C-alpha positions as a Markdown table, in Angstrom:
| # | Residue | x | y | z |
|---|---|---|---|---|
| 1 | Met | -4.9 | 11.0 | 4.6 |
| 2 | Gln | -6.1 | 14.4 | 5.1 |
| 3 | Lys | -2.4 | 14.7 | 6.6 |
| 4 | Ala | -0.6 | 13.8 | 3.6 |
| 5 | Leu | -3.2 | 16.1 | 1.4 |
| 6 | Gln | -2.7 | 19.1 | 3.9 |
| 7 | Leu | 1.1 | 18.7 | 3.4 |
| 8 | Leu | 1.2 | 18.2 | -0.6 |
| 9 | Pro | -1.2 | 19.7 | -1.3 |
| 10 | His | -0.4 | 20.3 | -4.9 |
| 11 | Glu | -0.3 | 16.4 | -5.4 |
| 12 | Asn | -2.6 | 14.4 | -7.2 |
| 13 | Met | -3.6 | 11.5 | -4.3 |
| 14 | Ile | -5.3 | 8.0 | -5.6 |
| 15 | Tyr | -7.2 | 6.3 | -2.5 |
| 16 | Leu | -7.7 | 2.2 | -3.2 |
| 17 | Gly | -9.2 | 0.3 | -0.7 |
| 18 | Asp | -10.1 | -3.6 | -1.4 |
| 19 | Ser | -13.2 | -3.8 | 0.2 |
| 20 | Ala | -13.9 | -6.6 | -2.5 |
| 21 | Arg | -11.5 | -9.0 | -0.4 |
| 22 | Leu | -12.2 | -7.5 | 3.3 |
| 23 | Pro | -11.0 | -8.4 | 5.6 |
| 24 | Tyr | -7.4 | -9.5 | 4.9 |
| 25 | Gly | -7.0 | -10.9 | 8.7 |
| 26 | Asn | -8.6 | -14.7 | 7.6 |
| 27 | Lys | -6.9 | -14.9 | 4.4 |
| 28 | Ser | -3.0 | -17.1 | 4.0 |
| 29 | Ala | 0.5 | -15.3 | 3.5 |
| 30 | Ser | 0.4 | -16.2 | -0.2 |
| 31 | Gln | -3.4 | -14.4 | -0.8 |
| 32 | Ile | -2.7 | -11.0 | 0.9 |
| 33 | Val | 0.6 | -11.0 | -0.9 |
| 34 | Gln | -1.2 | -12.1 | -4.4 |
| 35 | Ala | -3.9 | -9.1 | -3.8 |
| 36 | Thr | -1.9 | -6.5 | -2.5 |
| 37 | Leu | 0.3 | -6.8 | -5.5 |
| 38 | Glu | -2.8 | -6.6 | -7.8 |
| 39 | Cys | -3.9 | -3.6 | -6.2 |
| 40 | Ala | -0.6 | -2.4 | -6.2 |
| 41 | Ser | 0.0 | -2.9 | -10.4 |
| 42 | Phe | -3.6 | -1.2 | -11.0 |
| 43 | Leu | -1.8 | 2.1 | -9.0 |
| 44 | Ala | 1.7 | 1.6 | -10.9 |
| 45 | Lys | -0.3 | 1.8 | -13.9 |
| 46 | Gln | -1.4 | 5.2 | -13.0 |
| 47 | Asn | 2.3 | 6.8 | -12.8 |
| 48 | Ile | 1.8 | 6.9 | -9.0 |
| 49 | Lys | 5.1 | 8.2 | -7.4 |
| 50 | Leu | 5.0 | 6.6 | -4.1 |
| 51 | Leu | 2.8 | 4.0 | -2.5 |
| 52 | Val | 1.7 | 4.0 | 1.2 |
| 53 | Ile | 0.2 | 0.6 | 2.2 |
| 54 | Ala | -2.2 | 1.7 | 4.7 |
| 55 | Cys | -3.3 | -2.1 | 6.1 |
| 56 | Phe | -1.1 | -3.5 | 8.3 |
| 57 | Thr | -1.9 | -6.5 | 7.8 |
| 58 | Ala | -1.3 | -6.2 | 3.9 |
| 59 | Ser | 2.1 | -4.3 | 5.5 |
| 60 | Val | 3.6 | -6.9 | 7.5 |
| 61 | Tyr | 3.1 | -9.4 | 4.3 |
| 62 | Ala | 3.7 | -7.7 | 0.9 |
| 63 | Leu | 5.6 | -4.5 | 2.2 |
| 64 | Glu | 9.0 | -6.7 | 1.1 |
| 65 | Ala | 7.3 | -7.9 | -2.2 |
| 66 | Leu | 6.6 | -4.7 | -3.4 |
| 67 | Glu | 9.5 | -3.3 | -2.6 |
| 68 | Lys | 10.7 | -5.7 | -4.8 |
| 69 | Thr | 8.5 | -5.3 | -7.7 |
| 70 | Leu | 8.0 | -2.1 | -8.1 |
| 71 | Ser | 10.1 | 1.2 | -8.8 |
| 72 | Ile | 8.7 | 3.7 | -6.6 |
| 73 | Pro | 9.5 | 4.2 | -2.9 |
| 74 | Val | 6.8 | 1.6 | -1.0 |
| 75 | Val | 5.7 | 2.8 | 2.9 |
| 76 | Gly | 3.8 | 0.7 | 4.9 |
| 77 | Val | 2.4 | 1.3 | 8.5 |
| 78 | Ile | 4.8 | -0.8 | 10.5 |
| 79 | Gln | 7.8 | 1.3 | 9.0 |
| 80 | Ser | 5.8 | 4.1 | 10.6 |
| 81 | Ala | 4.9 | 3.0 | 13.6 |
| 82 | Leu | 8.8 | 1.7 | 14.1 |
| 83 | Glu | 10.0 | 5.0 | 13.2 |
| 84 | Glu | 8.3 | 7.4 | 16.0 |
């Protein structure tokens, strides 16, 4: 997040950590997708322009569902790792 703040100093940033449902690693795929969609829905109501999924597990299971559901760009950590 620090790097994003440096690159985009005039943008507002919201960080949401789903500590209530951690760890995601012991959840089923459907539970992870549901939890991630709930978090994204909350953030979408904040009029965000871009959603970055910084959790590897959420990126694996929910990225596609988020891309289909949201009308904004969604970036997951898997994409970043594969592009480098």
